[in-house]
C-alpha positions in Angstrom: -0.1 0.0 0.0 2.1 3.3 -1.3 1.2 6.8 -0.3 1.8 10.0 -1.8 4.4 12.2 0.2 1.7 14.9 1.0 -0.7 11.9 2.6 2.9 10.7 4.3 3.5 14.1 5.9 -0.1 14.2 7.1 0.2 10.5 8.6 3.2 11.8 10.3 1.5 14.7 11.8 -1.9 12.4 12.6 -4.1 14.1 10.3 -4.5 11.2 8.2 -5.4 8.0 9.9 -7.7 6.6 7.2 -7.3 5.3 3.5 -9.5 3.8 1.1 -8.3 1.3 -1.6 -9.7 -0.8 -4.4 -8.3 -4.0 -4.4 -9.4 -7.3 -5.8 -8.0 -8.5 -2.2 -6.6 -6.9 0.6 -3.0 -6.0 0.5 -2.7 -5.5 4.1 -4.5 -7.0 7.0 -5.8 -6.2 10.6 -3.4 -6.6 13.3 -0.4 -6.3 10.8 2.3 -3.8 10.0 3.3 -1.6 7.3 6.5 -0.2 6.9 6.6 3.3 5.2 9.1 6.6 5.0 7.4 8.1 8.0 7.6 5.0 10.3 5.6 1.9 11.2 1.9 2.0 10.2 0.1 -0.7 12.6 -3.4 -1.7 10.9 -6.3 -1.2 12.8 -8.9 -2.5 10.5 -9.3 -3.2 7.1 -13.3 -3.8 6.1 -14.7 -3.9 2.6 -17.1 -1.0 2.2 -19.6 0.6 -0.3 -18.8 3.8 -2.2 -21.9 5.4 -0.9 -21.3 4.8 2.7 -17.8 6.6 2.9 -18.7 9.7 5.2 -17.6 13.5 5.3 -15.8 12.3 8.4 -14.0 9.6 6.6 -13.0 11.2 3.7 -11.2 14.1 5.9 -9.4 11.7 7.7 -8.1 9.9 4.6 -7.0 13.7 3.7 -9.3 14.8 1.3 -11.3 18.4 1.5 -14.8 16.5 0.4 -16.2 13.0 -0.1 -16.9 14.2 -3.8 -12.9 14.7 -3.7 -12.2 11.1 -2.5 -14.7 9.7 -4.9 -13.3 11.3 -7.9 -10.0 9.9 -6.9 -11.5 6.1 -6.6 -13.3 6.4 -9.6 -9.6 6.2 -11.4 -9.2 2.9 -10.0 -10.4 -0.2 -12.1 -10.6 -3.2 -9.3 -14.3 -3.6 -8.0 -13.9 -3.9 -4.3 -13.6 -0.8 -2.0 -11.4 -1.0 1.3 -11.4 1.1 4.0 -8.3 0.9 6.1 -7.8 2.3 9.5 -4.1 2.4 10.8 -1.7 4.5 13.4 1.8 5.4 13.2 3.3 2.5 15.8 6.9 3.8 15.7 9.8 4.8 14.0 11.0 3.0 10.5 13.7 0.3 11.6 15.1 0.6 8.2 16.5 4.0 9.2 18.3 2.8 12.5 19.6 -0.2 10.5 21.1 2.2 7.9 23.8 3.8 9.8 24.7 0.9 11.7 28.1 0.0 10.3 29.6 -2.0 13.1 28.2 -5.5 12.5 28.7 -8.7 14.7 30.2 -11.3 13.0 26.5 -13.3 13.4 24.7 -10.0 12.4 27.3 -10.2 9.2 26.5 -13.8 8.7 22.7 -13.1 8.8 23.3 -10.7 6.0 25.0 -12.8 3.8 22.9 -15.6 4.2 19.9 -13.3 3.2 21.9 -12.4 0.3 22.8 -15.5 -0.5 18.8 -16.8 -0.5 17.9 -13.9 -2.5 20.8 -14.7 -5.1 19.3 -18.5 -5.2 16.0 -17.6 -5.6 16.4 -15.7 -8.5 15.4 -16.3 -12.3 18.6 -15.1 -13.7 22.2 -14.5 -12.6 22.8 -13.8 -8.9 21.9 -10.1 -8.4 22.7 -8.7 -5.0 26.5 -7.9 -4.9 26.0 -6.4 -8.5 23.4 -4.3 -7.4 25.3 -3.2 -4.5 28.2 -2.3 -6.7 25.8 -0.6 -9.4 24.2 1.8 -7.2 27.7 2.7 -5.2 29.2 3.6 -8.3 25.7 5.6 -9.7 24.1 7.3 -7.0 21.1 9.3 -7.8 20.6 7.8 -11.2 17.1 7.0 -12.3 16.0 3.3 -11.8 15.2 2.8 -15.4 18.8 3.6 -16.5 20.1 1.1 -13.8 17.4 -1.5 -14.6 18.5 -1.5 -18.5 22.3 -1.5 -17.3 21.7 -4.5 -15.3 19.7 -6.1 -18.3 15.9 -6.4 -16.2 13.0 -4.6 -16.6 12.6 -1.3 -14.5 10.0 -3.2 -12.1 12.0 -6.2 -11.5 14.7 -3.9 -10.7 12.8 -2.0 -8.2 11.6 -4.7 -6.3 14.9 -6.1 -5.9 16.5 -2.7 -4.6 13.6 -2.8 -2.1 14.7 -6.1 -0.7 17.9 -4.2 0.0 16.6 -1.5 1.2 14.6 -3.8 3.6 17.8 -4.6 5.3 18.9 -1.2 5.4 21.6 -1.7 2.2 20.0 1.2 0.4 18.3 4.4 0.8 16.0 6.2 -1.7 16.7 9.5 -3.2 14.4 12.2 -4.9 16.2 10.3 -8.0 17.4 7.2 -8.0 19.4 5.2 -4.7 22.4 5.5 -3.1 24.0 2.8 -0.7 23.5 3.5 3.0 26.4 3.2 5.4 25.5 -0.3 6.2 25.3 -0.8 2.6 28.8 0.5 1.8 30.3 -1.5 4.9 29.0 -5.0 3.7 29.8 -4.4 0.0 33.4 -3.9 1.4 33.2 -7.0 3.1 31.5 -8.8 0.2 34.7 -8.1 -1.9 37.1 -9.3 0.8 35.1 -12.8 1.2 
């Protein structure tokens, strides 16, 4: 479940605590969490609703001035089922703290290497993790489609793989492109000395 930057700011300050999505089936569940750039969201409820049941209060809690504005936005979506998702910010994004952690114990480093190897083994193509880390280190701020082309994969697959690296604190998203986090640089250096 993705949010626009303006919505993320409103989630962070507490003025947005609802979202409406058209899905075939929900991508979040009640009791689960969602990591976002403004922190970890705790999912309080996921309910299937009728478009006509959305109230003015719901629209405001989702960051819209009016119900009409929200309905216009939802009309652009193709999936038939409409869901109302209630959430609150539970805490900080753990990836942010992980990014700056460069002093890794032998066990932490081995766990990271094991994860990278699992991703490489599961790949439908060649192993990619070290190559992506190297590419991002040498090309910070370069657009994802360019990096994907350089890697010989489509942009969607490239971005999905970079999100995996980001999930363990090795990369950071920039306004355009990516860069290695301090942790990513440390891990890449150690990979080169294995």
